PDB file of N, CA, C and O in Angstrom:
ATOM      1  N   MET A   1      -2.707 -21.464  21.596  1.00  0.00           N
ATOM      2  CA  MET A   1      -3.158 -20.218  20.667  1.00  0.00           C
ATOM      3  C   MET A   1      -4.325 -20.460  19.811  1.00  0.00           C
ATOM      4  O   MET A   1      -5.108 -19.572  19.471  1.00  0.00           O
ATOM      5  N   LEU A   2      -4.452 -22.282  19.317  1.00  0.00           N
ATOM      6  CA  LEU A   2      -6.023 -22.629  18.889  1.00  0.00           C
ATOM      7  C   LEU A   2      -6.215 -22.402  19.305  1.00  0.00           C
ATOM      8  O   LEU A   2      -5.827 -21.296  18.928  1.00  0.00           O
ATOM      9  N   ALA A   3      -6.880 -22.098  20.606  1.00  0.00           N
ATOM     10  CA  ALA A   3      -7.924 -22.105  21.159  1.00  0.00           C
ATOM     11  C   ALA A   3      -8.131 -20.437  21.416  1.00  0.00           C
ATOM     12  O   ALA A   3      -9.332 -20.173  21.359  1.00  0.00           O
ATOM     13  N   LEU A   4      -7.705 -19.827  21.552  1.00  0.00           N
ATOM     14  CA  LEU A   4      -8.085 -18.020  21.170  1.00  0.00           C
ATOM     15  C   LEU A   4      -8.702 -18.200  19.877  1.00  0.00           C
ATOM     16  O   LEU A   4      -9.909 -18.043  19.693  1.00  0.00           O
ATOM     17  N   ILE A   5      -7.875 -18.530  18.978  1.00  0.00           N
ATOM     18  CA  ILE A   5      -8.482 -18.476  17.875  1.00  0.00           C
ATOM     19  C   ILE A   5      -9.621 -18.987  17.500  1.00  0.00           C
ATOM     20  O   ILE A   5     -10.167 -18.491  16.515  1.00  0.00           O
ATOM     21  N   GLN A   6     -10.188 -19.992  18.130  1.00  0.00           N
ATOM     22  CA  GLN A   6     -11.467 -20.856  18.210  1.00  0.00           C
ATOM     23  C   GLN A   6     -12.391 -19.897  19.088  1.00  0.00           C
ATOM     24  O   GLN A   6     -13.426 -19.643  18.473  1.00  0.00           O
ATOM     25  N   GLU A   7     -12.336 -19.364  20.188  1.00  0.00           N
ATOM     26  CA  GLU A   7     -12.859 -18.354  20.568  1.00  0.00           C
ATOM     27  C   GLU A   7     -13.204 -17.342  19.968  1.00  0.00           C
ATOM     28  O   GLU A   7     -14.353 -17.106  19.595  1.00  0.00           O
ATOM     29  N   ALA A   8     -12.086 -16.527  19.790  1.00  0.00           N
ATOM     30  CA  ALA A   8     -12.383 -15.469  18.718  1.00  0.00           C
ATOM     31  C   ALA A   8     -13.663 -15.424  17.456  1.00  0.00           C
ATOM     32  O   ALA A   8     -14.290 -14.478  16.981  1.00  0.00           O
ATOM     33  N   GLU A   9     -13.704 -16.932  17.181  1.00  0.00           N
ATOM     34  CA  GLU A   9     -14.273 -17.326  16.073  1.00  0.00           C
ATOM     35  C   GLU A   9     -15.797 -17.300  16.322  1.00  0.00           C
ATOM     36  O   GLU A   9     -16.777 -16.825  15.748  1.00  0.00           O
ATOM     37  N   ARG A  10     -15.558 -18.025  17.437  1.00  0.00           N
ATOM     38  CA  ARG A  10     -17.456 -18.313  18.129  1.00  0.00           C
ATOM     39  C   ARG A  10     -18.038 -16.727  18.545  1.00  0.00           C
ATOM     40  O   ARG A  10     -19.215 -16.448  18.314  1.00  0.00           O
ATOM     41  N   GLN A  11     -17.117 -15.736  19.169  1.00  0.00           N
ATOM     42  CA  GLN A  11     -17.430 -14.472  19.240  1.00  0.00           C
ATOM     43  C   GLN A  11     -17.671 -13.824  18.023  1.00  0.00           C
ATOM     44  O   GLN A  11     -18.340 -12.807  18.212  1.00  0.00           O
ATOM     45  N   ALA A  12     -17.415 -13.996  16.960  1.00  0.00           N
ATOM     46  CA  ALA A  12     -17.342 -12.788  16.015  1.00  0.00           C
ATOM     47  C   ALA A  12     -18.445 -13.055  15.714  1.00  0.00           C
ATOM     48  O   ALA A  12     -19.114 -14.040  16.024  1.00  0.00           O
ATOM     49  N   GLU A  13     -18.780 -11.901  14.882  1.00  0.00           N
ATOM     50  CA  GLU A  13     -20.122 -11.215  14.241  1.00  0.00           C
ATOM     51  C   GLU A  13     -19.921 -10.866  12.567  1.00  0.00           C
ATOM     52  O   GLU A  13     -18.877 -10.387  12.124  1.00  0.00           O
ATOM     53  N   PRO A  14     -20.664 -11.071  12.045  1.00  0.00           N
ATOM     54  CA  PRO A  14     -20.006 -11.065  10.062  1.00  0.00           C
ATOM     55  C   PRO A  14     -20.172  -9.555  10.387  1.00  0.00           C
ATOM     56  O   PRO A  14     -20.794  -8.864  11.194  1.00  0.00           O
ATOM     57  N   LEU A  15     -19.241  -9.374   9.279  1.00  0.00           N
ATOM     58  CA  LEU A  15     -18.841  -8.077   9.148  1.00  0.00           C
ATOM     59  C   LEU A  15     -19.956  -7.484   8.398  1.00  0.00           C
ATOM     60  O   LEU A  15     -20.530  -8.276   7.650  1.00  0.00           O
ATOM     61  N   SER A  16     -20.430  -6.194   8.420  1.00  0.00           N
ATOM     62  CA  SER A  16     -21.786  -5.451   8.049  1.00  0.00           C
ATOM     63  C   SER A  16     -21.361  -4.712   6.152  1.00  0.00           C
ATOM     64  O   SER A  16     -20.293  -4.435   5.605  1.00  0.00           O
ATOM     65  N   THR A  17     -22.295  -4.665   5.858  1.00  0.00           N
ATOM     66  CA  THR A  17     -22.060  -3.780   4.577  1.00  0.00           C
ATOM     67  C   THR A  17     -21.010  -3.027   4.107  1.00  0.00           C
ATOM     68  O   THR A  17     -20.195  -3.253   3.212  1.00  0.00           O
ATOM     69  N   GLY A  18     -21.246  -1.549   5.287  1.00  0.00           N
ATOM     70  CA  GLY A  18     -20.402  -0.665   5.552  1.00  0.00           C
ATOM     71  C   GLY A  18     -19.102  -1.160   6.257  1.00  0.00           C
ATOM     72  O   GLY A  18     -18.474  -0.126   6.483  1.00  0.00           O
ATOM     73  N   GLY A  19     -18.449  -2.127   6.675  1.00  0.00           N
ATOM     74  CA  GLY A  19     -17.564  -2.746   7.084  1.00  0.00           C
ATOM     75  C   GLY A  19     -16.482  -3.407   6.014  1.00  0.00           C
ATOM     76  O   GLY A  19     -15.266  -3.552   6.140  1.00  0.00           O
ATOM     77  N   TRP A  20     -17.568  -3.836   4.657  1.00  0.00           N
ATOM     78  CA  TRP A  20     -16.843  -4.722   3.711  1.00  0.00           C
ATOM     79  C   TRP A  20     -16.422  -3.069   3.047  1.00  0.00           C
ATOM     80  O   TRP A  20     -15.294  -2.597   3.188  1.00  0.00           O
ATOM     81  N   ILE A  21     -17.341  -2.478   2.461  1.00  0.00           N
ATOM     82  CA  ILE A  21     -17.040  -1.097   1.440  1.00  0.00           C
ATOM     83  C   ILE A  21     -15.589  -0.206   2.605  1.00  0.00           C
ATOM     84  O   ILE A  21     -14.619   0.380   2.124  1.00  0.00           O
ATOM     85  N   MET A  22     -15.783  -0.316   3.667  1.00  0.00           N
ATOM     86  CA  MET A  22     -14.614   0.129   3.954  1.00  0.00           C
ATOM     87  C   MET A  22     -13.136  -0.299   3.445  1.00  0.00           C
ATOM     88  O   MET A  22     -12.238   0.328   2.883  1.00  0.00           O
ATOM     89  N   MET A  23     -13.308  -1.995   4.002  1.00  0.00           N
ATOM     90  CA  MET A  23     -11.815  -2.516   4.344  1.00  0.00           C
ATOM     91  C   MET A  23     -11.586  -2.416   2.632  1.00  0.00           C
ATOM     92  O   MET A  23     -10.471  -2.094   2.220  1.00  0.00           O
ATOM     93  N   ILE A  24     -12.604  -2.683   1.748  1.00  0.00           N
ATOM     94  CA  ILE A  24     -12.076  -2.464   0.017  1.00  0.00           C
ATOM     95  C   ILE A  24     -11.822  -1.510  -0.315  1.00  0.00           C
ATOM     96  O   ILE A  24     -10.957  -1.581  -1.188  1.00  0.00           O
ATOM     97  N   LEU A  25     -12.266  -0.040   0.021  1.00  0.00           N
ATOM     98  CA  LEU A  25     -11.880   1.141  -0.498  1.00  0.00           C
ATOM     99  C   LEU A  25     -10.266   1.009   0.317  1.00  0.00           C
ATOM    100  O   LEU A  25      -9.311   1.181  -0.440  1.00  0.00           O
ATOM    101  N   SER A  26     -10.034   0.799   1.376  1.00  0.00           N
ATOM    102  CA  SER A  26      -8.800   1.165   1.978  1.00  0.00           C
ATOM    103  C   SER A  26      -7.578   0.644   1.730  1.00  0.00           C
ATOM    104  O   SER A  26      -6.514   1.262   1.748  1.00  0.00           O
ATOM    105  N   ILE A  27      -7.859  -1.299   1.337  1.00  0.00           N
ATOM    106  CA  ILE A  27      -7.080  -1.820   0.976  1.00  0.00           C
ATOM    107  C   ILE A  27      -6.802  -1.579  -0.638  1.00  0.00           C
ATOM    108  O   ILE A  27      -5.660  -1.811  -1.034  1.00  0.00           O
ATOM    109  N   ALA A  28      -7.775  -1.131  -1.568  1.00  0.00           N
ATOM    110  CA  ALA A  28      -7.232  -0.355  -3.185  1.00  0.00           C
ATOM    111  C   ALA A  28      -6.524   0.668  -2.940  1.00  0.00           C
ATOM    112  O   ALA A  28      -5.589   0.977  -3.678  1.00  0.00           O
ATOM    113  N   ALA A  29      -6.928   1.523  -1.614  1.00  0.00           N
ATOM    114  CA  ALA A  29      -5.994   2.704  -1.959  1.00  0.00           C
ATOM    115  C   ALA A  29      -4.473   2.324  -1.262  1.00  0.00           C
ATOM    116  O   ALA A  29      -3.460   2.673  -1.868  1.00  0.00           O
ATOM    117  N   VAL A  30      -4.408   1.888  -0.484  1.00  0.00           N
ATOM    118  CA  VAL A  30      -3.320   1.292   0.058  1.00  0.00           C
ATOM    119  C   VAL A  30      -2.475   0.446  -0.923  1.00  0.00           C
ATOM    120  O   VAL A  30      -1.274   0.680  -0.795  1.00  0.00           O
ATOM    121  N   THR A  31      -2.798  -0.547  -1.945  1.00  0.00           N
ATOM    122  CA  THR A  31      -2.335  -0.944  -3.179  1.00  0.00           C
ATOM    123  C   THR A  31      -1.738  -0.315  -3.981  1.00  0.00           C
ATOM    124  O   THR A  31      -0.587  -0.424  -4.402  1.00  0.00           O
ATOM    125  N   GLY A  32      -3.221   0.951  -4.403  1.00  0.00           N
ATOM    126  CA  GLY A  32      -2.630   1.753  -4.939  1.00  0.00           C
ATOM    127  C   GLY A  32      -1.536   2.458  -5.087  1.00  0.00           C
ATOM    128  O   GLY A  32      -0.856   2.615  -6.101  1.00  0.00           O
ATOM    129  N   LEU A  33      -1.382   2.918  -3.919  1.00  0.00           N
ATOM    130  CA  LEU A  33      -0.174   4.138  -3.719  1.00  0.00           C
ATOM    131  C   LEU A  33       0.872   2.694  -3.782  1.00  0.00           C
ATOM    132  O   LEU A  33       1.976   3.093  -4.154  1.00  0.00           O
ATOM    133  N   VAL A  34       0.891   1.864  -3.655  1.00  0.00           N
ATOM    134  CA  VAL A  34       1.897   0.906  -3.132  1.00  0.00           C
ATOM    135  C   VAL A  34       2.519   0.691  -4.684  1.00  0.00           C
ATOM    136  O   VAL A  34       3.745   0.608  -4.752  1.00  0.00           O
ATOM    137  N   VAL A  35       1.869   0.612  -5.733  1.00  0.00           N
ATOM    138  CA  VAL A  35       2.256   0.235  -7.130  1.00  0.00           C
ATOM    139  C   VAL A  35       2.656   1.418  -7.782  1.00  0.00           C
ATOM    140  O   VAL A  35       3.661   1.266  -8.477  1.00  0.00           O
ATOM    141  N   TYR A  36       2.028   2.889  -7.762  1.00  0.00           N
ATOM    142  CA  TYR A  36       2.408   4.193  -7.818  1.00  0.00           C
ATOM    143  C   TYR A  36       3.829   4.426  -7.348  1.00  0.00           C
ATOM    144  O   TYR A  36       4.654   4.931  -8.110  1.00  0.00           O
ATOM    145  N   CYS A  37       4.106   4.099  -6.218  1.00  0.00           N
ATOM    146  CA  CYS A  37       5.501   4.431  -5.468  1.00  0.00           C
ATOM    147  C   CYS A  37       6.589   3.530  -6.729  1.00  0.00           C
ATOM    148  O   CYS A  37       7.320   3.814  -7.678  1.00  0.00           O
ATOM    149  N   TYR A  38       6.119   2.351  -6.003  1.00  0.00           N
ATOM    150  CA  TYR A  38       7.218   1.105  -6.676  1.00  0.00           C
ATOM    151  C   TYR A  38       7.347   1.322  -8.405  1.00  0.00           C
ATOM    152  O   TYR A  38       8.431   0.921  -8.828  1.00  0.00           O
ATOM    153  N   LYS A  39       6.349   1.932  -9.550  1.00  0.00           N
ATOM    154  CA  LYS A  39       6.304   2.297 -10.664  1.00  0.00           C
ATOM    155  C   LYS A  39       7.117   3.903 -10.977  1.00  0.00           C
ATOM    156  O   LYS A  39       7.620   4.354 -12.006  1.00  0.00           O
ATOM    157  N   ARG A  40       6.993   4.389  -9.806  1.00  0.00           N
ATOM    158  CA  ARG A  40       7.785   5.608  -9.770  1.00  0.00           C
ATOM    159  C   ARG A  40       9.359   5.321  -9.377  1.00  0.00           C
ATOM    160  O   ARG A  40      10.305   5.768 -10.027  1.00  0.00           O
ATOM    161  N   ILE A  41       9.458   4.625  -8.383  1.00  0.00           N
ATOM    162  CA  ILE A  41      11.224   4.118  -8.168  1.00  0.00           C
ATOM    163  C   ILE A  41      11.958   3.262  -9.159  1.00  0.00           C
ATOM    164  O   ILE A  41      13.187   3.208  -9.195  1.00  0.00           O
ATOM    165  N   LEU A  42      10.942   2.411 -10.183  1.00  0.00           N
ATOM    166  CA  LEU A  42      11.501   1.418 -10.552  1.00  0.00           C
ATOM    167  C   LEU A  42      11.711   1.931 -11.917  1.00  0.00           C
ATOM    168  O   LEU A  42      12.618   1.325 -12.487  1.00  0.00           O
ATOM    169  N   THR A  43      11.047   3.045 -12.761  1.00  0.00           N
ATOM    170  CA  THR A  43      11.289   3.694 -14.184  1.00  0.00           C
ATOM    171  C   THR A  43      12.328   4.452 -14.383  1.00  0.00           C
ATOM    172  O   THR A  43      12.941   4.759 -13.361  1.00  0.00           O
ATOM    173  N   HIS A  44      12.675   4.803 -15.252  1.00  0.00           N
ATOM    174  CA  HIS A  44      13.923   5.501 -15.546  1.00  0.00           C
ATOM    175  C   HIS A  44      13.037   7.319 -15.723  1.00  0.00           C
ATOM    176  O   HIS A  44      11.968   7.537 -16.293  1.00  0.00           O
ATOM    177  N   PRO A  45      13.836   8.223 -15.103  1.00  0.00           N
ATOM    178  CA  PRO A  45      13.277   9.741 -15.785  1.00  0.00           C
ATOM    179  C   PRO A  45      13.393  10.042 -17.051  1.00  0.00           C
ATOM    180  O   PRO A  45      14.337   9.786 -17.798  1.00  0.00           O
ATOM    181  N   GLU A  46      12.089  10.777 -17.356  1.00  0.00           N
ATOM    182  CA  GLU A  46      11.875  11.240 -18.460  1.00  0.00           C
ATOM    183  C   GLU A  46      13.124  12.240 -18.698  1.00  0.00           C
ATOM    184  O   GLU A  46      13.835  12.331 -19.699  1.00  0.00           O
ATOM    185  N   GLN A  47      13.155  12.628 -18.047  1.00  0.00           N
ATOM    186  CA  GLN A  47      14.109  14.387 -18.540  1.00  0.00           C
ATOM    187  C   GLN A  47      15.244  13.734 -17.718  1.00  0.00           C
ATOM    188  O   GLN A  47      15.027  13.344 -16.571  1.00  0.00           O
ATOM    189  N   ASP A  48      16.610  13.603 -18.383  1.00  0.00           N
ATOM    190  CA  ASP A  48      17.991  13.968 -17.297  1.00  0.00           C
ATOM    191  C   ASP A  48      18.196  14.816 -16.326  1.00  0.00           C
ATOM    192  O   ASP A  48      17.858  15.979 -16.546  1.00  0.00           O
ATOM    193  N   GLU A  49      18.585  14.598 -15.468  1.00  0.00           N
ATOM    194  CA  GLU A  49      18.849  16.155 -14.507  1.00  0.00           C
ATOM    195  C   GLU A  49      20.652  16.257 -14.896  1.00  0.00           C
ATOM    196  O   GLU A  49      21.624  15.503 -14.908  1.00  0.00           O
ATOM    197  N   PRO A  50      20.305  17.816 -15.208  1.00  0.00           N
ATOM    198  CA  PRO A  50      21.402  18.929 -15.469  1.00  0.00           C
ATOM    199  C   PRO A  50      22.438  18.387 -14.275  1.00  0.00           C
ATOM    200  O   PRO A  50      22.253  17.864 -13.176  1.00  0.00           O
ATOM    201  N   ASP A  51      23.803  18.832 -15.161  1.00  0.00           N
ATOM    202  CA  ASP A  51      24.841  18.444 -13.953  1.00  0.00           C
ATOM    203  C   ASP A  51      25.138  19.760 -13.523  1.00  0.00           C
ATOM    204  O   ASP A  51      25.315  20.862 -14.043  1.00  0.00           O
ATOM    205  N   LEU A  52      25.129  19.189 -12.226  1.00  0.00           N
ATOM    206  CA  LEU A  52      25.737  20.365 -11.317  1.00  0.00           C
ATOM    207  C   LEU A  52      27.316  20.850 -11.430  1.00  0.00           C
ATOM    208  O   LEU A  52      28.140  19.936 -11.453  1.00  0.00           O
ATOM    209  N   PRO A  53      27.754  22.056 -11.494  1.00  0.00           N
ATOM    210  CA  PRO A  53      29.107  22.573 -11.842  1.00  0.00           C
ATOM    211  C   PRO A  53      29.891  21.557 -10.230  1.00  0.00           C
ATOM    212  O   PRO A  53      29.512  21.128  -9.140  1.00  0.00           O
ATOM    213  N   GLY A  54      31.325  21.624 -11.192  1.00  0.00           N
ATOM    214  CA  GLY A  54      32.215  20.850  -9.816  1.00  0.00           C
ATOM    215  C   GLY A  54      31.732  19.485  -9.709  1.00  0.00           C
ATOM    216  O   GLY A  54      31.669  18.924  -8.615  1.00  0.00           O
ATOM    217  N   GLY A  55      31.349  18.860 -10.921  1.00  0.00           N
ATOM    218  CA  GLY A  55      30.963  17.883 -10.738  1.00  0.00           C
ATOM    219  C   GLY A  55      30.248  17.021  -9.273  1.00  0.00           C
ATOM    220  O   GLY A  55      30.689  16.041  -8.672  1.00  0.00           O
ATOM    221  N   LEU A  56      29.068  17.792  -9.039  1.00  0.00           N
ATOM    222  CA  LEU A  56      28.200  17.375  -8.064  1.00  0.00           C
ATOM    223  C   LEU A  56      27.042  17.086  -8.430  1.00  0.00           C
ATOM    224  O   LEU A  56      25.995  17.459  -7.901  1.00  0.00           O
ATOM    225  N   GLY A  57      27.183  16.356  -9.420  1.00  0.00           N
ATOM    226  CA  GLY A  57      25.733  15.633 -10.154  1.00  0.00           C
ATOM    227  C   GLY A  57      25.413  14.551  -9.140  1.00  0.00           C
ATOM    228  O   GLY A  57      26.073  14.313  -8.129  1.00  0.00           O
ATOM    229  N   PRO A  58      24.220  13.871  -9.576  1.00  0.00           N
ATOM    230  CA  PRO A  58      23.892  12.572  -9.376  1.00  0.00           C
ATOM    231  C   PRO A  58      25.125  11.330 -10.331  1.00  0.00           C
ATOM    232  O   PRO A  58      24.960  10.113 -10.249  1.00  0.00           O
TER     233      PRO A  58
END
C-alpha cells in the first residue's frame, strides 16, 4: 500500500489554479448544504402544525 502511495506522489502534478478554485467551491457548497440541512433538522419549527381530525397529527 505504501508503495502505491509513493508511486502516486512521484507521478502527481501540482493542482492548477482552476483546480484549486473548483475544489474550494465544491467543498464550500457541500459544507454549506450540510450546515443548512442540520440546522433545519435540529431547530424547532416556527409554527406549530395544526392538529388533524381524528388524532392523526404528528
